[in-house]
C-alpha positions in Angstrom: -52.1 76.2 -113.2 -54.2 76.1 -109.9 -53.5 73.1 -107.4 -56.6 71.0 -106.7 -58.0 72.4 -103.1 -57.3 69.2 -101.2 -53.7 69.3 -102.3 -53.7 73.2 -101.8 -55.2 72.6 -98.2 -52.6 69.9 -97.5 -49.6 72.1 -98.6 -51.2 74.9 -96.0 -51.6 72.6 -93.4 -47.9 71.2 -93.8 -46.7 74.8 -94.0 -48.7 75.6 -90.8 -47.1 72.4 -88.9 -43.7 73.7 -89.5 -44.5 77.5 -88.6 -46.5 76.6 -85.5 -47.2 73.0 -84.5 -43.6 71.7 -84.6 -42.6 75.1 -82.8 -45.1 75.2 -80.2 -44.7 71.8 -79.3 -40.9 71.9 -78.6 -41.1 75.3 -77.2 -40.2 74.3 -73.8 -36.4 73.3 -75.3 -36.6 77.2 -76.1 -37.3 78.5 -72.8 -34.8 81.3 -71.2 -31.2 81.8 -70.4 -29.0 81.9 -67.4 -29.2 85.5 -66.5 -32.7 86.5 -67.7 -31.8 88.5 -70.6 -32.3 87.1 -74.4 -28.8 87.5 -75.4 -26.7 86.0 -72.8 -27.1 82.4 -73.8 -25.1 83.0 -77.0 -22.9 85.8 -76.1 -20.0 83.8 -75.0 -19.2 82.3 -78.3 -21.2 84.3 -80.7 -17.9 85.5 -82.6 -15.9 82.3 -82.3 -15.6 79.3 -84.8 -17.8 76.3 -84.3 -16.8 74.5 -81.1 -18.4 71.3 -82.6 -17.6 69.6 -86.1 -21.4 68.6 -86.2 -22.7 72.0 -85.9 -21.1 74.2 -88.5 -23.6 76.7 -88.2 -23.2 77.2 -84.6 -22.8 81.1 -85.0 -26.1 81.2 -86.7 -27.8 78.7 -84.3 -26.9 80.9 -81.7 -28.8 83.8 -82.9 -31.8 81.8 -83.5 -31.7 80.7 -79.8 -31.3 84.4 -78.7 -34.3 85.1 -80.7 -36.4 82.1 -79.2 -35.3 82.9 -75.5 -36.8 86.7 -76.2 -40.1 85.1 -77.7 -40.3 82.8 -74.6 -39.7 85.3 -71.9 -42.4 87.8 -73.6 -44.9 85.7 -74.7 -44.7 81.6 -74.1 -43.6 81.4 -70.5 -46.0 83.8 -69.2 -49.0 82.1 -71.2 -48.0 78.7 -69.9 -47.9 80.1 -66.3 -51.3 81.6 -66.8 -52.3 78.0 -68.0 -51.1 76.3 -65.1 -53.0 78.8 -63.0 -56.4 78.5 -64.6 -56.6 74.9 -65.6 -56.5 72.4 -63.1 -54.0 69.6 -63.3 -56.7 66.7 -63.7 -58.1 68.7 -66.7 -54.5 69.4 -68.3 -53.8 65.6 -68.1 -57.1 64.9 -69.6 -56.3 67.6 -72.6 -52.6 65.8 -72.9 -53.7 62.5 -73.2 -56.4 63.6 -75.7 -54.0 65.4 -77.9 -51.4 62.4 -77.6 -54.2 60.3 -78.8 -54.6 62.1 -82.0 -50.9 61.6 -82.9 -51.2 57.8 -82.7 -52.3 57.8 -86.5 -49.0 59.6 -87.3 -47.1 56.9 -85.3 -49.0 54.1 -86.9 -47.9 55.4 -90.4 -44.4 55.7 -89.4 -44.4 52.3 -87.9 -45.6 50.5 -91.0 -42.8 52.9 -93.3 -40.2 51.4 -91.0 -41.4 47.9 -91.3 -42.4 47.6 -87.5 -45.6 45.7 -88.2 -46.0 44.6 -84.6 -45.7 48.0 -83.4 -48.3 49.0 -85.9 -50.6 46.7 -84.6 -49.9 47.7 -80.8 -50.4 51.4 -82.1 -53.7 50.4 -83.9 -54.8 49.0 -80.4 -54.0 51.8 -78.6 -55.9 54.1 -80.9 -58.7 51.9 -80.7 -59.1 51.7 -76.8 -58.2 54.7 -76.1 -60.6 56.3 -78.5 -63.3 54.1 -77.2 -63.0 52.7 -73.9 -60.6 56.1 -72.8 -63.6 58.3 -73.9 -61.7 59.8 -77.1 -58.3 59.4 -75.9 -59.1 61.3 -72.4 -58.0 58.5 -70.4 -54.8 56.3 -71.2 -56.4 52.7 -70.5 -54.1 50.9 -73.4 -50.9 51.9 -71.1 -53.1 50.7 -68.1 -53.5 47.5 -70.0 -49.8 46.8 -70.9 -50.1 48.4 -74.4 -47.3 50.8 -74.3 -47.1 54.0 -76.6 -44.6 53.4 -79.3 -42.5 56.0 -81.0 -43.0 57.3 -84.5 -42.1 59.9 -86.5 -41.0 61.0 -90.1 -37.3 61.5 -88.9 -37.3 58.5 -87.5 -38.1 56.9 -90.4 -35.5 58.5 -92.5 -32.8 57.3 -89.9 -34.4 53.6 -90.3 -34.1 54.3 -93.9 -30.2 55.1 -93.9 -30.4 58.9 -94.2 -27.2 59.7 -92.6 -27.0 62.1 -89.6 -27.2 65.9 -90.5 -25.9 69.1 -88.9 -27.4 70.4 -85.6 -29.8 73.1 -86.2 -31.7 75.5 -84.2 -35.2 76.3 -85.8 -37.1 79.7 -85.0 -39.1 79.1 -81.8 -38.9 75.3 -82.5 -35.3 75.0 -81.0 -33.0 72.3 -81.3 -33.4 70.0 -84.4 -31.1 68.7 -87.3 -31.9 68.9 -91.1 -33.0 65.4 -91.3 -35.7 65.8 -88.5 -36.8 69.1 -90.0 -37.6 67.3 -93.3 -39.4 64.9 -91.0 -41.3 67.5 -89.3 -42.6 68.6 -92.6 -43.3 64.9 -93.6 -45.3 64.3 -90.2 -47.7 67.3 -91.2 -48.7 65.2 -94.5 -48.4 61.4 -92.8 -51.2 62.1 -90.1 -54.4 61.2 -91.8 -56.1 63.3 -89.3 -54.5 66.5 -90.4 -56.7 65.8 -93.6 -59.9 65.4 -91.9 -59.6 68.0 -89.4 -60.2 71.8 -90.5 -57.1 73.7 -90.4 -58.4 76.0 -87.8 -58.8 73.3 -85.4 -55.2 72.1 -86.4 -54.0 75.3 -85.4 -55.5 75.3 -82.1 -54.7 71.7 -81.3 -50.9 72.7 -82.2 -51.1 75.6 -79.9 -52.6 73.8 -77.0 -50.2 70.9 -77.3 -47.2 73.5 -77.1 -48.6 75.7 -73.9 -49.1 72.4 -72.3 -45.8 71.2 -73.0 -44.1 74.5 -71.8 -46.0 74.2 -68.9 -44.7 70.8 -67.9 -41.1 72.2 -68.3 -41.4 75.5 -66.2 -39.3 74.4 -63.5 -36.8 72.2 -65.4 -36.0 74.7 -67.6 -35.6 77.2 -64.8 -33.1 74.7 -63.2 -31.1 74.5 -66.6 -30.8 78.0 -66.9 -29.4 78.3 -63.3 -26.8 75.5 -63.8 -25.7 75.8 -67.4 -22.5 78.1 -68.0 -23.2 77.9 -71.6 -27.1 77.2 -72.4 -26.8 76.7 -76.2 -23.8 74.2 -75.7 -26.2 72.3 -72.8 -29.3 72.4 -74.8 -27.3 70.9 -77.9 -26.1 68.3 -75.7 -29.1 67.0 -74.2 -31.1 67.2 -77.4 -28.6 65.0 -79.3 -28.5 62.6 -76.3 -32.3 62.4 -76.1 -32.7 61.9 -80.0 -30.0 59.3 -80.0 -32.0 57.4 -77.2 -35.0 57.3 -79.2 -33.6 56.2 -82.4 -31.8 53.7 -80.5 -34.8 52.5 -78.6 -37.2 52.5 -82.3 -34.7 49.7 -83.4 -33.6 47.8 -80.6 -36.8 47.8 -78.2 -39.7 48.1 -80.8 -39.9 51.7 -80.1 -41.4 51.3 -76.5 -39.8 51.7 -73.2 -39.0 49.0 -70.9 -41.5 47.9 -68.5 -41.7 50.5 -66.0 -39.3 52.9 -67.5 -40.6 56.1 -68.6 -39.2 57.7 -71.9 -36.9 60.5 -71.5 -38.6 64.0 -70.8 -37.7 66.8 -73.2 -35.2 68.4 -71.0 -33.9 65.5 -69.6 -30.4 64.4 -69.9 -30.5 60.4 -71.0 -27.3 59.8 -69.7 -27.8 61.1 -66.1 -28.8 58.8 -63.4 -32.4 58.5 -63.2 -34.5 57.6 -59.9 -35.8 54.0 -59.6 -39.5 53.5 -61.0 -42.1 54.0 -58.6 -43.8 50.9 -56.5 -46.9 49.0 -57.9 -48.7 51.2 -55.7 -47.7 54.4 -57.3 -49.5 56.6 -59.6 -52.6 54.4 -59.9 -54.8 57.3 -60.3 -56.5 57.8 -63.9 -54.0 58.3 -66.7 
């Protein structure tokens, strides 16, 4: 029995989201290692028993991380450096805002599935204002007007629905995740209505650019992480877990939005570390 064309395309897009969109968008978490070689990050514990009860597949995960590091050193990091060198910062920010705006429908659907109807309203207003006044999302006027971006992904939805925490997982190229969030990654590929309207080739390009931009933003932060980590694998695991826990807590306690003047944690930022105070009112007044 042949699948309907629309369903076939949807399944293909979902698979592509797993293999490309999610991996590229998270590639900053899979940068390099402390000594500049692909094997150094996991060699210290490759033959030992798991060091964390929440990571029963540690040995396998370390091997996947080695692969990710090699790919990043050979392909992704050089591409990110070239992207920074060729594309001016103003243009990179406009591209980033445009791609963020395309993710608002996905956030909206997950807000509704989680019963966060007020947040769904805020997300709808963000998408409307940024798509119109913000020239297709090139400018984040909604944030300037006090409508902060909400969080919303299907992994978060599964958490709200009561799906228990699952083992830590390192995906090829994608980097740190969990079984629950990997299922969520697949679900998000189907839940964003724009993925069904945009040709799959354009979705591929969109995911590639988003991943490249995210890697460019984290060039220096990952280099510092490499230099400061005795065990890069354990450090990445700790940072990812704390960052994800902070996102999930905020989704329930604060409606999925950061407090006024507070930026959400960055990809490689340790949520438990002391953060600098927010800039004064006059800082960052340029176009978003």
